[in-house]
C-alpha positions, -999 to 999 in steps of 0.1 A, spaced: -2 -1 -1 13 32 -10 21 61 21 -2 97 15 19 129 20 3 156 32 1 183 -2 -8 216 -4 -25 237 -30 -42 264 -38 -56 281 -70 -47 305 -96 -70 329 -108 -77 361 -130 -91 385 -111 -100 419 -139 -106 440 -115 -98 438 -83 -122 457 -63 -155 441 -82 -132 405 -67 -147 386 -96 -124 356 -108 -124 332 -130 -100 298 -121 -65 296 -149 -48 271 -123 -35 251 -101 0 248 -77 2 216 -59 33 218 -27 44 179 -11 77 185 11 82 149 14 84 142 -21 100 174 -30 75 181 -54 61 223 -63 44 222 -95 21 243 -116 -7 235 -145 -25 263 -158 -47 268 -189 -58 298 -206 -94 297 -222 -88 329 -247 -130 324 -257 -139 321 -218 -106 349 -207 -123 379 -234 -161 368 -226 -155 376 -187 -132 403 -196 -127 413 -229 -103 444 -216 -77 417 -205 -46 416 -220 -41 382 -227 0 383 -235 10 401 -201 -13 374 -184 5 343 -199 35 365 -190 25 356 -156 14 327 -155 49 323 -176 65 331 -142 49 313 -121 59 280 -142 90 289 -145 96 299 -105 78 260 -94 103 247 -114 133 266 -95 145 275 -129 169 304 -135 140 318 -155 117 320 -125 150 353 -110 159 351 -73 123 340 -64 130 305 -87 164 299 -69 149 300 -31 133 264 -16 106 247 -21 89 257 5 97 297 0 86 297 -37 51 280 -27 47 306 -3 59 332 -20 33 324 -51 6 318 -29 10 350 -7 -18 377 -9 -22 395 -40 -40 431 -52 -31 421 -88 -50 404 -118 -31 373 -110 -42 359 -76 -43 321 -55 -70 311 -35 -66 305 6 -37 274 5 -57 245 11 -42 206 25 -46 174 18 -29 139 16 -23 121 -14 2 93 -30 9 105 -59 16 147 -60 17 150 -96 -22 123 -103 -38 147 -71 -25 183 -88 -41 167 -127 -73 164 -111 -78 186 -91 -71 210 -120 -96 194 -141 -122 200 -116 -111 232 -108 -103 247 -136 -115 227 -168 -149 217 -160 
C-alpha cells in the first residue's frame, strides 16, 4: 500500500477588476514537502477569458503565468525567487496579492501521488 503524504494547493485565478472580486480559475499550484514536489498547471481559455473580461491583456497574463511556472520549477528564468527552496517558493507564489493574477487560500490534503493529485485538481477546478 502506498503511503499518503500531506500536500497543500492553491487555485490560480484571474481577477481582472480587483475591486469587483470576480475571478476565473486558470491554474493550480501544488506543494508536497515529503515528495519534494512543487508544480503548477495552467490552462488559458482565451475565448472564455475574453467573454469574462474583454479588456484583459492575454499576452501579459500568459507572461505572468509563465513566471509562476518557472518559479515553481526552480529554474533560472524564475529569477531570484525561483532559486529559493521549495517551501519558500510555494509561500511566495501563494502570498496574498491585489493584482490581476491571484491565488486562493491554501488548502491541505493527503495524497499518494502529487502529480496525479495536481492533474485531478486541475481538471476539477479549472477545466470544468
